[in-house]
N, C-alpha and C positions, 0 to 999 in steps of 0.2 A: 088173218092169222096174227097173233100177237106173240112176240118173243119175250120170255121172261128170263131173268138171269140164270135160272136153273136149266134152260135150254142150251146154254153155252158150256162146253166141257170144262170141268174143274181145272184141268191142266192149262187151259187158256187164260185163266184168271190173272196171270202174272203181269200182263201189260194191256194197255188200252188197245194197241194195234192188234194184238193177237185175239182179243175179245171181238173186235170189229171184224176181223177176218173170219172168225168162227161164225158170227152172225150172218155174214155174207154167204158162207157155204150153206148154212141152213136155209136161207132165203132163196138161194138159187137151185135148191134140190127140186126136181120136177114132180115128185110124188103127190103133191097137193097144191091147191090154189093158195096164192099168197097176195098180200097187199104190202107194197114196199113204200114207206113214207120216211123221209129223212131230210136233213138240211142239205143245202147246196154243197157240192164238193165231197159228199160222204161216200160216194160209190154206187149210187142207185143205178146209173147207166150200166156199170160193169155187172152188177147183180142181175139186172134184167137181161142183158146181153148173154151172160153165162147161162141163165135159165132157159132162154129161147134156144141157144145152141144145144144144151143138154136135151131139151125136148125133141129137137130135130134129129139129133144123133141117136135118140132112143126109139126112133121110128114114127114120131108124131108127124102128121101131115101139116104143112105150113098153114094151110087155110083153116085149120082147126085151132090155131093158137091165137089168143086174144091178149095183146100186150098194149096197154094204154099208157100214155105219158102226157104231161101237161102242155108241153110245147112242141111245135113242129121241129125246132132245132134239135131237141133231145131225140125225137123219133128218127130224124135224119142221121144223127150220130150213131144211134143203135143199129140202123140199117147198114151204115158204112162198116161198123165193127163186125157185124154178122157176116156180111158179104166178104170182108177181108179174111175172116177165119174159115169160111167154107171154101 
């Protein structure tokens, strides 16, 4: 999935932070498959954690969720955040 500037609500265009938050909300929505790619420190782990939590809370079985990350450290961080929220 590719996000274009038109995917971000017009009201969010006022600041970079609000645009980033709107993009994170779109990417974490569980209705469709997504590919999240961004630079370090941009919130990828938060987006993926939010996405997995939304899927679980909407009734998805954990064994049916595929969430890939590049490093074991990122995977461990996501697992810790998810376990902490559940």
